[in-house]
mmCIF file of the C-alpha atoms, coordinates in Angstrom:
data_MODEL
# 
_entry.id   MODEL 
# 
loop_
_atom_site.group_PDB 
_atom_site.id 
_atom_site.type_symbol 
_atom_site.label_atom_id 
_atom_site.label_alt_id 
_atom_site.label_comp_id 
_atom_site.label_asym_id 
_atom_site.label_entity_id 
_atom_site.label_seq_id 
_atom_site.pdbx_PDB_ins_code 
_atom_site.Cartn_x 
_atom_site.Cartn_y 
_atom_site.Cartn_z 
_atom_site.occupancy 
_atom_site.B_iso_or_equiv 
_atom_site.pdbx_formal_charge 
_atom_site.auth_seq_id 
_atom_site.auth_comp_id 
_atom_site.auth_asym_id 
_atom_site.auth_atom_id 
_atom_site.pdbx_PDB_model_num 
ATOM 1  C CA . UNK A 1 1  ? -3.372  -5.362  7.464   1.00 0.00 ? 1  UNK A CA 1 
ATOM 2  C CA . UNK A 1 2  ? -0.185  -3.838  6.681   1.00 0.00 ? 2  UNK A CA 1 
ATOM 3  C CA . UNK A 1 3  ? -0.239  -0.364  5.691   1.00 0.00 ? 3  UNK A CA 1 
ATOM 4  C CA . UNK A 1 4  ? -2.599  0.877   2.438   1.00 0.00 ? 4  UNK A CA 1 
ATOM 5  C CA . UNK A 1 5  ? -1.833  -2.064  0.345   1.00 0.00 ? 5  UNK A CA 1 
ATOM 6  C CA . UNK A 1 6  ? -5.939  -4.442  -0.238  1.00 0.00 ? 6  UNK A CA 1 
ATOM 7  C CA . UNK A 1 7  ? -5.068  -8.120  -0.408  1.00 0.00 ? 7  UNK A CA 1 
ATOM 8  C CA . UNK A 1 8  ? -7.489  -9.353  -2.896  1.00 0.00 ? 8  UNK A CA 1 
ATOM 9  C CA . UNK A 1 9  ? -8.449  -13.463 -2.372  1.00 0.00 ? 9  UNK A CA 1 
ATOM 10 C CA . UNK A 1 10 ? -8.957  -14.996 -5.926  1.00 0.00 ? 10 UNK A CA 1 
ATOM 11 C CA . UNK A 1 11 ? -9.611  -19.031 -5.708  1.00 0.00 ? 11 UNK A CA 1 
ATOM 12 C CA . UNK A 1 12 ? -11.398 -21.396 -8.173  1.00 0.00 ? 12 UNK A CA 1 
ATOM 13 C CA . UNK A 1 13 ? -12.303 -24.868 -6.663  1.00 0.00 ? 13 UNK A CA 1 
ATOM 14 C CA . UNK A 1 14 ? -15.630 -25.043 -8.691  1.00 0.00 ? 14 UNK A CA 1 
ATOM 15 C CA . UNK A 1 15 ? -13.338 -26.033 -12.075 1.00 0.00 ? 15 UNK A CA 1 
ATOM 16 C CA . UNK A 1 16 ? -11.267 -28.291 -13.013 1.00 0.00 ? 16 UNK A CA 1 
ATOM 17 C CA . UNK A 1 17 ? -8.328  -26.583 -12.636 1.00 0.00 ? 17 UNK A CA 1 
ATOM 18 C CA . UNK A 1 18 ? -8.113  -25.491 -8.834  1.00 0.00 ? 18 UNK A CA 1 
ATOM 19 C CA . UNK A 1 19 ? -5.870  -22.768 -7.252  1.00 0.00 ? 19 UNK A CA 1 
ATOM 20 C CA . UNK A 1 20 ? -5.793  -19.726 -4.637  1.00 0.00 ? 20 UNK A CA 1 
ATOM 21 C CA . UNK A 1 21 ? -4.395  -16.332 -5.731  1.00 0.00 ? 21 UNK A CA 1 
ATOM 22 C CA . UNK A 1 22 ? -3.628  -13.750 -3.477  1.00 0.00 ? 22 UNK A CA 1 
ATOM 23 C CA . UNK A 1 23 ? -3.412  -10.687 -5.252  1.00 0.00 ? 23 UNK A CA 1 
ATOM 24 C CA . UNK A 1 24 ? -1.668  -7.213  -3.010  1.00 0.00 ? 24 UNK A CA 1 
ATOM 25 C CA . UNK A 1 25 ? -3.100  -4.415  -4.674  1.00 0.00 ? 25 UNK A CA 1 
ATOM 26 C CA . UNK A 1 26 ? -0.961  -0.947  -3.750  1.00 0.00 ? 26 UNK A CA 1 
ATOM 27 C CA . UNK A 1 27 ? -2.174  2.726   -4.418  1.00 0.00 ? 27 UNK A CA 1 
ATOM 28 C CA . UNK A 1 28 ? 0.048   4.422   -5.913  1.00 0.00 ? 28 UNK A CA 1 
ATOM 29 C CA . UNK A 1 29 ? 0.907   8.229   -7.343  1.00 0.00 ? 29 UNK A CA 1 
ATOM 30 C CA . UNK A 1 30 ? 1.584   8.427   -11.216 1.00 0.00 ? 30 UNK A CA 1 
ATOM 31 C CA . UNK A 1 31 ? 4.192   11.058  -12.894 1.00 0.00 ? 31 UNK A CA 1 
ATOM 32 C CA . UNK A 1 32 ? 4.298   11.423  -16.254 1.00 0.00 ? 32 UNK A CA 1 
ATOM 33 C CA . UNK A 1 33 ? 7.578   13.031  -18.186 1.00 0.00 ? 33 UNK A CA 1 
ATOM 34 C CA . UNK A 1 34 ? 9.431   15.172  -18.017 1.00 0.00 ? 34 UNK A CA 1 
ATOM 35 C CA . UNK A 1 35 ? 8.355   15.670  -13.758 1.00 0.00 ? 35 UNK A CA 1 
ATOM 36 C CA . UNK A 1 36 ? 11.285  13.159  -12.950 1.00 0.00 ? 36 UNK A CA 1 
ATOM 37 C CA . UNK A 1 37 ? 11.981  13.524  -9.391  1.00 0.00 ? 37 UNK A CA 1 
ATOM 38 C CA . UNK A 1 38 ? 15.202  16.417  -8.643  1.00 0.00 ? 38 UNK A CA 1 
ATOM 39 C CA . UNK A 1 39 ? 18.192  14.476  -7.673  1.00 0.00 ? 39 UNK A CA 1 
ATOM 40 C CA . UNK A 1 40 ? 17.589  11.412  -10.085 1.00 0.00 ? 40 UNK A CA 1 
ATOM 41 C CA . UNK A 1 41 ? 19.595  11.098  -13.697 1.00 0.00 ? 41 UNK A CA 1 
ATOM 42 C CA . UNK A 1 42 ? 17.397  10.644  -17.032 1.00 0.00 ? 42 UNK A CA 1 
ATOM 43 C CA . UNK A 1 43 ? 17.567  7.224   -18.636 1.00 0.00 ? 43 UNK A CA 1 
ATOM 44 C CA . UNK A 1 44 ? 19.219  7.535   -22.255 1.00 0.00 ? 44 UNK A CA 1 
ATOM 45 C CA . UNK A 1 45 ? 17.256  5.815   -24.858 1.00 0.00 ? 45 UNK A CA 1 
ATOM 46 C CA . UNK A 1 46 ? 14.212  4.662   -22.710 1.00 0.00 ? 46 UNK A CA 1 
ATOM 47 C CA . UNK A 1 47 ? 10.672  4.352   -24.181 1.00 0.00 ? 47 UNK A CA 1 
ATOM 48 C CA . UNK A 1 48 ? 9.606   5.444   -20.503 1.00 0.00 ? 48 UNK A CA 1 
ATOM 49 C CA . UNK A 1 49 ? 6.636   8.000   -20.761 1.00 0.00 ? 49 UNK A CA 1 
ATOM 50 C CA . UNK A 1 50 ? 5.877   7.545   -16.533 1.00 0.00 ? 50 UNK A CA 1 
ATOM 51 C CA . UNK A 1 51 ? 6.905   6.339   -13.662 1.00 0.00 ? 51 UNK A CA 1 
ATOM 52 C CA . UNK A 1 52 ? 5.232   5.671   -10.290 1.00 0.00 ? 52 UNK A CA 1 
ATOM 53 C CA . UNK A 1 53 ? 5.512   5.935   -6.544  1.00 0.00 ? 53 UNK A CA 1 
ATOM 54 C CA . UNK A 1 54 ? 4.270   3.720   -4.159  1.00 0.00 ? 54 UNK A CA 1 
ATOM 55 C CA . UNK A 1 55 ? 4.190   4.974   -0.053  1.00 0.00 ? 55 UNK A CA 1 
ATOM 56 C CA . UNK A 1 56 ? 6.052   3.856   2.632   1.00 0.00 ? 56 UNK A CA 1 
ATOM 57 C CA . UNK A 1 57 ? 5.236   3.611   6.572   1.00 0.00 ? 57 UNK A CA 1 
ATOM 58 C CA . UNK A 1 58 ? 7.041   6.902   8.321   1.00 0.00 ? 58 UNK A CA 1 
ATOM 59 C CA . UNK A 1 59 ? 9.289   4.932   10.675  1.00 0.00 ? 59 UNK A CA 1 
ATOM 60 C CA . UNK A 1 60 ? 9.984   7.887   12.451  1.00 0.00 ? 60 UNK A CA 1 
ATOM 61 C CA . UNK A 1 61 ? 6.415   7.741   13.784  1.00 0.00 ? 61 UNK A CA 1 
ATOM 62 C CA . UNK A 1 62 ? 5.862   5.837   16.941  1.00 0.00 ? 62 UNK A CA 1 
ATOM 63 C CA . UNK A 1 63 ? 2.489   6.152   17.811  1.00 0.00 ? 63 UNK A CA 1 
ATOM 64 C CA . UNK A 1 64 ? 1.096   2.633   16.419  1.00 0.00 ? 64 UNK A CA 1 
ATOM 65 C CA . UNK A 1 65 ? -2.655  4.555   16.027  1.00 0.00 ? 65 UNK A CA 1 
ATOM 66 C CA . UNK A 1 66 ? -1.393  6.519   13.965  1.00 0.00 ? 66 UNK A CA 1 
ATOM 67 C CA . UNK A 1 67 ? 1.612   4.489   11.674  1.00 0.00 ? 67 UNK A CA 1 
ATOM 68 C CA . UNK A 1 68 ? -0.890  2.668   9.260   1.00 0.00 ? 68 UNK A CA 1 
ATOM 69 C CA . UNK A 1 69 ? -2.369  6.167   8.569   1.00 0.00 ? 69 UNK A CA 1 
ATOM 70 C CA . UNK A 1 70 ? 0.495   8.418   8.075   1.00 0.00 ? 70 UNK A CA 1 
ATOM 71 C CA . UNK A 1 71 ? 1.903   7.661   4.362   1.00 0.00 ? 71 UNK A CA 1 
# 
């Protein structure tokens, strides 16, 4: 396990077209405009009305037992 991602394994072995597909599902935090983070500039003429934040591990945590729980 590596962080908050969950891997979904999709397999088709019964049909004519065999395939294996691994998809990583990652939790995100969604923000809507006008709530941009402080220090970021607005992109002119953008149609984007939302942005997502993906959690990253806290590299300052030395305890391996807590490292994957603190995001």
